[in-house]
N, C-alpha and C positions, 0 to 999 in steps of 0.2 A: 296347634291353631289356637288363637285367643277368640273367645265370644264375649263381647262387651255387652253388659246388661244395663238397661235404662228403665226409669220409672217403676211400675209395680214389680217387674220381674226382679230388679235389683232390691227392692224393698223386701220382697218374700223370701229370696235367698240370703239376703244380708252380705252379698259381695258385689263388686263393680265388675268383675270379669270372671269368665271360667276358662280353664286351659283343657283342651280336648286333646288326650294323647292318642297316638296311633293304636290301631289303625284308624286313620281319619276317614270320615265319610267322603264320599266322592261327589256328593251333590249337595245343594241346599236342602233338599227335601230329606235326605238321609240324615243330615244333621238335626233338622227339625225333629225326625222320629227318635234320634238318639237322646236329644234333650229331654223329650217327653218321657222316654223310658228311664233315663237316669235321674230326672227330677220331677217325679210325679206331682209334687206340690204346685208346680207351675205348668203342668201339662196342657190344661185348658187355655191358659194364657198364651203358651207357645203356638198352639194351634191356630190362634187368632192373629199372631203378631206378624209383622213384616220382618224380613232379614235383609241386611244390606251387607254386602261383599265388598271389601275395600272401598268403602264410602259411596257405594251405588246399589239402589234396590236390586234384589235378585229373586227370581222366582225358583220354584222347587227343582226344575231340571237343571239349573245352572251348575256346572262343575266348579268345585273349589280347589283352587291351586295350593300346593304346599306352602305353608307359612302365612296363609291368608288371615286376615282380621274380618270377623263377622260381627255385625252389631244385630242384637235382638232388640226390635222396637215395637212395644206392645202398643195397642189402640189407645188413643186418647180421647177423652170427653172434653167437650168445651161448655161454657156457660156463660 
């Protein structure tokens, strides 16, 4: 599965995407927990971020199909 990174998450990790290898998480929430565990430098950001599954916002209980594309969308501030 591919996880696209945007804004601060991309800046902190220095990459535009991550590839998560099997065993793939079964839900958005499990993916969130895995990202927080595997990338502790962005754990707090991941906890506050929205995730989109195949271009649609998804909540933590949402199942992730094989081959899905997930986007990590950090909160933004305006001014």
